[in-house]
C-alpha positions in Angstrom: 103.2 109.9 85.3 99.5 110.7 85.5 97.3 109.9 88.5 95.6 107.0 86.7 99.0 105.5 85.6 100.1 105.7 89.3 96.9 104.0 90.3 97.3 101.2 87.7 100.9 100.7 88.9 99.7 100.6 92.5 97.0 98.1 91.6 99.5 95.9 89.8 101.8 95.9 92.9 98.8 94.5 94.9 99.3 96.5 98.1 97.7 95.3 101.3 95.9 98.6 101.6 94.2 99.0 98.2 90.9 100.6 98.9 87.5 100.1 97.4 87.4 103.8 96.4 90.6 103.3 94.4 89.0 100.3 92.7 86.0 102.3 91.7 88.3 105.0 90.2 90.4 102.3 88.4 87.4 100.5 86.9 85.6 103.7 85.8 88.8 104.6 83.9 88.3 101.3 82.0 84.6 102.0 81.3 83.0 100.1 84.1 80.0 101.5 86.0 79.1 100.4 89.5 75.6 99.1 90.4 74.3 97.8 93.6 73.5 94.1 93.9 71.8 92.4 96.9 73.3 93.3 100.3 77.1 94.0 100.0 77.3 92.6 96.5 78.2 95.0 93.7 78.5 94.7 89.9 80.8 96.6 87.7 79.5 96.5 84.2 81.1 97.8 81.0 78.4 99.3 78.7 80.6 98.9 75.6 81.6 95.2 76.0 78.8 94.0 78.3 81.5 92.5 80.6 80.6 92.3 84.3 82.8 92.0 87.4 80.9 90.9 90.5 82.3 91.1 94.0 81.4 91.9 97.6 82.0 95.3 98.9 84.5 95.2 101.8 83.1 95.7 105.2 83.4 96.9 107.9 86.4 98.6 106.4 87.2 99.9 102.9 90.3 97.7 102.1 90.1 94.9 99.5 91.3 91.5 100.2 94.1 89.9 98.2 91.7 87.4 96.5 89.6 90.2 95.3 92.5 92.0 93.7 93.5 88.7 92.0 90.0 88.2 90.7 89.8 91.7 89.3 93.3 91.5 87.8 92.3 88.2 86.0 89.0 89.7 84.8 90.8 92.8 83.4 93.5 90.7 81.7 90.8 88.4 80.1 89.3 91.6 78.6 92.8 92.8 77.4 92.6 96.1 79.3 95.3 95.5 81.7 
């Protein structure tokens, strides 16, 4: 199993310690690029499809909340990449 396959499997399990850095790696695999919004907001945009995923960067830590994982999962399923 490759690193990205392990990361996808980990994401699907929705662990309580899924980090923002892991998310950036996962979304970049699916063709999303990160850009900074206002304050702690970030946008991940796919140049091919034009699809955007908007969320707040976790702070003060680096761990994503469950609702963020659910939102990202739903967005990726809507685009048929997950």
